[in-house]
Structure formats: structure tokens, C-alpha cells
N, C-alpha and C positions, 0 to 999 in steps of 0.2 A: 443372590447372597453375598455379604457383604466378605472384604477381607479378612476381617477378624474373625468372621465364621467359617472361614476357608483356612486359615491358620489354625483356631480350635481345633477345628477337623483332623488337621493333619499331625497336630500335637497329640490328641488323644490315640490316634492311630499307631503313632510311634511310643507312644506310653504301650499300649497293648503289646506291640510288634516286641520290643525291651523285655518287660516284666513276664508278656508270655513264653518267649525264649528261656529266660531264668528259672521259669518254673518248672519247664521239661527238664531241666539238669539234674534236679532232685529223682524225678522218676527215673530217668535213664540209668544215671550211676546206682539207683536201688536195684533195678534189674539187672545191671551188669555185675553187682555185687553176688548174684546168685547164681549166674551163669559167667563165670570168671574167663571162660573163652573167649569172650566178647569184650572185654574190661579194654584192651587198649582201643579196639575200635570204636566203641561208647565214648571213652575219653577224648579222640582225635573229632569225635562229632560234636561234642560237648564245645571243642576248641573252635570249630568251625561256626559254630551257631553264635558263638561270643564274638570272635573276629569279625563274622558277615554280615549277622543281624543285630544282637543286643548292643554291642558297643556302637555302631555306627547310629544306630536308633537314640541310645543315649545323649550322643553327641548333638545331633540334630535336635533332640527334644529342647536343649537349650537355645539353638538358633531359633526355633519356631516359638519357645516362650519369650525369647527377647524381643521378636518382631511382634508377638500380641501386646507386649507392654507398650512398644514404640507406638502401634496404631491404635491401642488401646486407652482407657482411663484409669488404670492399676501403675503405682510407682514402685520401684524397685524397695522401696523401705515400707510397703505394707507388711506389715508384722508374719502373717502366715506365710505370705510370698518370701521374704526374709530369711525365715526359718528354713523354708524347702531349700532355698538356694544354699544354705550353709551346710542342710543334709546331703543336696545333692552333691557338693563340692568334696564331701566325706564318702561319697558313694565313688565319686569319680577316682580317687586317690588310692581308696582301698581297691577298687576295681582293675584299677590300670595298673599302679604299683605292686598290688599285692595278689589279687586272685590270677590274673592274667599270668603271670610270670610262674606262679606255684602251678599252676594247671599244665605249662610248660616241662615243670620240673617233676610233677607228677609223671607225666608221659614219660618222660627221658629215665627216671626209676623204676616205671614199669619194665621197661624196654630192658634196662641192665641187669635188676636183680629178679622182676616177677613180683607177685601181687604179695608175696609173704616177706618181701626184703624190708628192711628196718627205712630203709631210705623213702622205699614207696609207702609203708605205713604211716611214716611222720608226714609225707606232703598228703597223705589223705585225709589223716585228722586234721591239720590244718585248712584243707580246702574245705572240709566239711563244716568248719568253726567259722572260718571267712565268709563262706557261702551263707551261713545262716545269718551272720550280722549284716551280709549284704541286702538279704530280703527283708530283716527288720527295716533298715534304713528306705528302701523302695515303698515299703507298707506305710512307712511314716509320713512318706511324701507324697504319696497318692491320698493319703487321708487329709493332708493339708491342702492340697490343690482341689479334691473335691468337697470338703466341709469348710473350707475358708473360714475357721474361727476368727471371730472378732475380737473375744476375750481368752487369756490365757489362764 
């Protein structure tokens, strides 16, 4: 196995871990919305998945991707790669500066006022909207990485 092949394997595995963890959030949150006595536990679980699996995997995706560029024959300016990197930067900003603090705020609002409080409802709506936007970005990045479109 070549170094590039090993890096590609790790890169794909990290993408599966990151996106896979993110996909579970919607399932857990939908279940918790129906069984509200578990809502805080589920939100804390989502926070743990985000902090310990998804976010580190997204960070390492950049490291392995950069390493593949370094040892491979592709350039940073390749159009599909550049587009994916721009989307990735947006994903990081929205995820780290938007979703992560919003999730903390959502948990705090739940503890302070319960699931029917205006603060919790507001945080829940914002988290849902931001989560959908992040999912769209992830799907777009995966599309670019897999299809490597030559023509826009």
C-alpha cells in the first residue's frame, strides 16, 4: 500500500465518522422530542458526539487531505478541491462558532426553563436550522470529493 492510499483510507474513514456522527443527531433529537423526559440526556449525548467524534474527525480531515495533496499529484487550486475547501471553511465556522455554542445554550436553556421555555424553543429552532445548513454543506463537500467534477 502506498502512503497516498493509506492517507486516503484514513481520510475516508474520518469522513464516515464525522458525517455519521452528525447524521445521528437528528434521529436522537427527534426521539427526544417525543420522549421529553430524555431530552437533556440526548442533548448532552449529542454534545459529547460532537466534541469527541465529529469535530476532531473534521479537523483531521483537513490534515489528511493536505497530506494527500502534498504526496499526490493534485493541486490546491484544482477547481473542485478549491470549492470543497471553501465549503469546508464555511462548515468549520458555522460548526465551531455557531452550532457548538448554540448546543451549549440549548442545554442551559433546557436546564433553566424546561422544554417549553421561550429560550429553549428559540435555541431549538436555531439549532435545527443551523443543523440543516451544516448537513447541506457536508453533502456538497462529499459530492465534490467523490465526483470531482471537471466542468462547472
